[in-house]
C-alpha positions as CSV (number, residue, x, y, z in Angstrom):
1,X,0.0,0.0,0.0
2,X,2.8,2.4,0.9
3,X,4.6,1.6,-2.4
4,X,1.4,2.4,-4.3
5,X,1.0,5.8,-2.6
6,X,4.6,6.6,-3.2
7,X,4.4,5.7,-6.9
8,X,1.2,7.8,-7.2
9,X,3.0,10.8,-5.7
10,X,6.0,10.3,-8.0
11,X,3.7,10.1,-11.0
12,X,1.8,13.2,-9.8
13,X,5.1,15.2,-9.4
14,X,6.4,13.9,-12.8
15,X,3.2,14.8,-14.7
16,X,2.6,18.2,-13.1
17,X,6.3,19.1,-13.5
18,X,6.5,18.0,-17.1
19,X,3.1,19.6,-17.9
20,X,4.2,22.9,-16.4
21,X,7.5,22.8,-18.4
22,X,6.0,21.7,-21.7
23,X,2.7,23.7,-21.5
24,X,0.6,20.6,-21.9
25,X,-2.9,20.2,-20.6
26,X,-3.0,19.0,-16.9
27,X,-4.9,15.8,-17.8
28,X,-2.9,14.8,-20.8
29,X,-1.3,11.4,-20.5
30,X,2.5,11.4,-20.4
31,X,4.7,8.4,-20.9
32,X,8.0,8.0,-19.2
33,X,10.2,5.7,-17.1
34,X,10.3,6.1,-13.3
35,X,13.0,3.5,-12.4
36,X,16.2,3.7,-14.4
37,X,19.6,2.5,-13.1
38,X,22.9,3.5,-14.6
39,X,26.5,2.4,-14.1
40,X,26.5,4.5,-10.9
41,X,24.3,1.8,-9.1
42,X,26.2,-1.2,-7.8
43,X,23.5,-3.7,-9.0
44,X,23.4,-2.3,-12.5
45,X,27.2,-2.2,-12.8
46,X,27.6,-5.8,-11.8
47,X,25.1,-6.8,-14.4
48,X,27.1,-5.1,-17.1
49,X,25.4,-1.7,-17.4
50,X,27.9,1.0,-18.4
51,X,25.4,3.6,-19.4
52,X,25.8,7.0,-17.7
53,X,22.9,9.2,-16.6
54,X,23.6,11.3,-19.7
55,X,23.2,8.1,-21.8
56,X,19.9,7.4,-20.1
57,X,18.6,10.9,-20.8
58,X,19.8,10.6,-24.5
59,X,18.0,7.3,-24.8
60,X,14.8,8.7,-23.3
61,X,14.9,11.5,-25.8
62,X,15.0,9.0,-28.6
63,X,18.7,8.8,-29.4
64,X,20.5,5.5,-29.9
65,X,22.8,4.2,-27.2
66,X,24.9,1.0,-27.0
67,X,23.6,-2.0,-25.1
68,X,26.1,-3.8,-22.9
69,X,26.2,-6.6,-25.4
70,X,27.5,-4.2,-28.0
71,X,24.4,-3.5,-30.3
72,X,22.7,-0.2,-30.7
73,X,19.3,0.3,-29.1
74,X,16.8,3.0,-29.6
75,X,13.2,3.7,-28.7
76,X,10.5,4.0,-31.4
77,X,9.2,7.1,-29.8
78,X,10.9,9.4,-27.3
79,X,9.6,9.4,-23.7
80,X,8.0,12.5,-22.1
81,X,10.1,12.2,-19.0
82,X,12.6,10.0,-17.2
83,X,13.6,9.3,-13.6
84,X,17.2,8.1,-13.0
85,X,17.0,6.4,-9.6
86,X,20.4,5.1,-8.9
87,X,21.1,3.5,-5.5
88,X,22.3,6.0,-2.9
89,X,24.5,3.4,-1.2
90,X,27.9,3.1,-2.9
91,X,26.8,5.6,-5.6
92,X,29.5,5.6,-8.3
93,X,31.8,3.3,-6.4
94,X,31.7,0.2,-8.7
95,X,33.1,2.0,-11.7
96,X,35.9,3.2,-9.5
97,X,36.5,-0.3,-8.2
98,X,37.0,-1.4,-11.8
99,X,39.7,1.2,-12.4
100,X,43.0,0.2,-10.8
101,X,44.3,3.7,-11.2
102,X,41.9,5.1,-8.6
103,X,42.3,4.9,-4.8
104,X,39.1,2.8,-4.6
105,X,40.4,0.6,-7.5
106,X,43.6,-0.1,-5.6
107,X,41.7,-1.5,-2.5
108,X,42.3,-5.3,-2.0
109,X,38.6,-6.1,-2.6
110,X,38.7,-4.1,-5.9
111,X,41.9,-5.9,-6.9
112,X,40.2,-9.3,-6.3
113,X,37.2,-8.2,-8.3
114,X,39.5,-7.0,-11.1
115,X,41.5,-10.2,-11.2
116,X,38.4,-12.5,-11.0
117,X,38.1,-14.7,-14.1
118,X,35.3,-17.0,-13.0
119,X,31.8,-16.3,-11.8
120,X,32.7,-17.8,-8.4
121,X,35.6,-15.4,-8.0
122,X,33.5,-12.4,-9.0
123,X,30.7,-13.5,-6.6
124,X,33.2,-14.0,-3.7
125,X,34.6,-10.5,-4.2
126,X,31.2,-9.0,-4.5
127,X,30.0,-10.7,-1.3
128,X,32.7,-8.8,0.5
129,X,31.1,-5.6,-0.9
130,X,27.6,-6.7,0.1
131,X,28.6,-6.9,3.8
132,X,29.7,-3.3,3.5
133,X,26.4,-2.3,1.8
134,X,24.5,-3.9,4.7
135,X,26.6,-2.0,7.2
136,X,28.4,-5.1,8.6
137,X,31.7,-3.2,8.4
138,X,31.9,-0.2,10.8
139,X,35.1,1.3,9.4
140,X,34.5,1.0,5.6
141,X,37.9,1.8,4.0
142,X,36.5,1.0,0.5
143,X,33.7,3.6,0.4
144,X,34.8,7.1,-0.7
145,X,32.2,9.8,0.0
146,X,33.9,12.2,-2.5
147,X,33.2,9.7,-5.3
148,X,29.5,9.4,-4.4
149,X,29.3,13.2,-4.0
150,X,31.0,13.7,-7.3
151,X,28.7,11.2,-9.0
152,X,25.6,13.0,-7.7
153,X,26.9,16.5,-8.6
154,X,28.0,15.3,-12.1
155,X,24.5,14.0,-12.7
156,X,22.7,17.1,-11.2
157,X,24.8,19.6,-13.2
158,X,24.5,18.3,-16.7
159,X,23.3,20.3,-19.7
160,X,20.3,18.2,-20.4
161,X,17.1,20.1,-21.3
162,X,14.9,17.0,-21.2
163,X,12.4,17.0,-18.4
164,X,13.7,14.5,-15.8
165,X,13.5,13.4,-12.3
166,X,16.7,12.7,-10.5
167,X,16.5,10.4,-7.5
168,X,18.2,7.9,-5.3
169,X,17.0,4.7,-3.7
170,X,18.1,4.3,-0.1
171,X,18.2,0.8,1.3
172,X,15.8,-0.5,3.9
173,X,17.3,-3.3,6.1
174,X,16.5,-4.7,9.5
175,X,12.8,-4.5,9.1
176,X,12.7,-1.1,7.3
177,X,11.5,-0.8,3.7
178,X,13.5,0.9,1.0
179,X,13.0,4.6,0.5
180,X,13.0,6.1,-3.0
181,X,13.7,9.8,-3.0
182,X,13.1,11.8,-6.2
183,X,14.3,15.3,-6.7
184,X,12.3,16.9,-9.6
185,X,14.7,19.1,-11.6
186,X,14.4,20.9,-14.8
187,X,16.6,23.3,-16.7
188,X,13.8,25.8,-16.9
189,X,14.0,26.4,-13.1
190,X,10.3,25.7,-12.6
191,X,11.1,22.9,-10.1
192,X,14.2,22.5,-8.1
């Protein structure tokens, strides 16, 4: 029930924000995507997603982007809006873990993940990260707040003029449900 009310509120914000920006009638149906992950989310990254928030916005506007398997993909019709809702936890950390030239990429867990050649080795390294995501590690020397902050700012300060909702999904855990937080933003300045 709570999820349904949350989605209804998100849809209301999205449609009223887009309607205000585009000058469409308040009861006109708009079509968009409210749950998009990019390479900044740990779960999307481990499944091969390398698209950035800019790629997601371009795709929603009808431009072609490259699928992780290497082929071009493009919508038949552009969307009216999009919400990029990357996970707040470890935002932007996984791409850094894959890059040995970064501080995060030089961490022993990152090195094990980079060196993994089998599914079992990748899973073993990722399970070490999962414990950190759950909060099992009190002194997390892998996480770098400046990376997460930079990933958020990079996404927030792009030059996209496409109506979009930027949000993060915070984890639940220990009996709490996950919290999705959307921050409606538009270049027009109507909503911030």
